[in-house]
C-alpha positions in Angstrom: 179.4 87.3 -69.2 176.9 87.5 -72.1 175.2 84.4 -70.9 174.7 85.8 -67.4 173.2 89.0 -68.8 170.9 87.0 -71.0 169.7 84.9 -68.0 169.1 88.0 -65.9 167.1 89.6 -68.7 165.0 86.4 -69.3 164.4 86.1 -65.6 163.3 89.7 -65.3 161.0 89.3 -68.3 159.4 86.1 -66.8 158.8 87.9 -63.5 157.3 90.9 -65.3 154.9 88.6 -67.3 154.0 86.6 -64.2 153.2 89.8 -62.3 150.9 91.0 -65.1 149.1 87.7 -65.3 148.3 87.7 -61.7 147.1 91.3 -61.3 145.4 91.9 -64.6 141.9 90.5 -63.7 140.8 93.1 -61.1 138.1 92.8 -58.4 135.4 90.2 -58.7 131.7 91.1 -59.1 131.2 90.3 -55.4 134.1 92.7 -54.4 132.8 95.4 -56.7 129.3 95.1 -55.1 130.9 95.4 -51.7 132.8 98.5 -52.7 129.6 100.1 -54.0 127.8 99.2 -50.8 130.6 100.5 -48.7 130.6 103.8 -50.5 126.8 104.1 -50.4 126.9 103.4 -46.6 129.7 105.9 -46.0 127.9 108.5 -48.0 124.8 108.2 -45.8 126.7 108.1 -42.5 129.0 111.0 -43.5 126.0 112.9 -45.1 128.2 113.2 -48.2 125.9 113.7 -51.1 128.6 113.4 -53.8 129.9 110.1 -52.4 126.3 108.7 -51.9 125.1 109.8 -55.4 128.1 108.3 -57.1 126.7 104.9 -56.2 123.3 105.5 -57.8 122.5 104.5 -61.4 121.0 107.0 -63.8 118.2 104.5 -64.2 117.3 104.5 -60.5 113.6 104.0 -59.6 112.1 103.4 -56.3 108.7 104.2 -54.7 108.4 107.9 -54.1 111.9 108.6 -55.7 111.2 107.8 -59.3 114.6 109.1 -60.5 118.2 109.7 -59.4 117.4 113.4 -59.2 114.3 112.8 -57.0 116.4 110.5 -54.7 119.1 113.2 -54.4 116.4 115.8 -53.4 114.9 113.4 -50.9 118.3 112.6 -49.3 119.2 116.3 -49.3 116.0 117.2 -47.5 116.6 114.4 -45.0 120.1 115.7 -44.2 118.8 119.3 -43.8 116.0 118.1 -41.5 118.5 116.1 -39.3 117.0 112.7 -40.2 120.5 111.3 -40.9 122.1 112.6 -37.7 123.7 109.6 -35.9 123.2 107.4 -39.0 124.4 103.8 -39.1 124.2 101.2 -41.8 124.3 97.5 -41.0 124.6 94.6 -43.5 125.3 91.9 -40.9 122.2 90.0 -41.7 122.1 90.8 -45.4 121.6 88.0 -48.0 123.0 88.6 -51.5 121.2 87.2 -54.5 123.6 87.7 -57.4 122.6 87.0 -61.0 124.5 87.7 -64.2 124.0 91.5 -64.2 121.9 92.2 -61.1 122.1 91.7 -57.4 119.6 92.0 -54.6 120.8 92.8 -51.0 118.4 92.4 -48.2 118.1 93.4 -45.4 120.2 96.5 -45.2 119.4 98.0 -41.8 119.4 101.8 -41.6 119.4 103.5 -38.1 119.6 107.1 -37.1 118.3 109.5 -34.5 115.0 109.5 -36.4 114.4 105.7 -36.1 115.3 102.6 -38.1 114.2 100.9 -41.3 115.2 97.9 -43.4 115.7 98.2 -47.1 116.4 96.0 -50.1 118.9 97.4 -52.4 118.9 96.4 -56.1 122.1 96.7 -58.0 122.8 96.5 -61.7 126.0 95.8 -63.5 126.7 98.8 -65.7 129.6 100.0 -67.8 131.1 101.9 -64.8 130.7 99.0 -62.4 127.9 97.9 -60.0 125.4 100.7 -59.2 122.2 100.9 -57.1 119.3 101.0 -59.5 116.4 100.5 -57.0 115.4 100.3 -53.4 112.5 98.8 -51.6 111.7 100.0 -48.0 110.0 97.7 -45.6 106.5 98.9 -44.7 106.1 101.3 -47.6 
């Protein structure tokens, strides 16, 4: 009887360690980038400032929006003016250039009732994951 109990305990321990070994790594950089882009897209489409801004780095800089705060104000004004009504985001044609701690995604196509534009998103690997640190808009 002791031998059967011992085998059951050893088997349970082996299963526990095997489970920990297979699930301990977490998402890859590519998966984390996709999660950030999915949240960014959803924030725009849903006009959810909190969701959108959670994907933006504190070091964000881009054209007329030279800070995270300036970008927040720009997006807020766009929502209030109706520029994001009917918003859609497409990454179907996007090419990803992933380096050690940075990633470029282009083109990301943004469409709304106000028109359409393609952007390049620049992401940086930070302590909290992959965040958008810059953006270049075609034609600006």
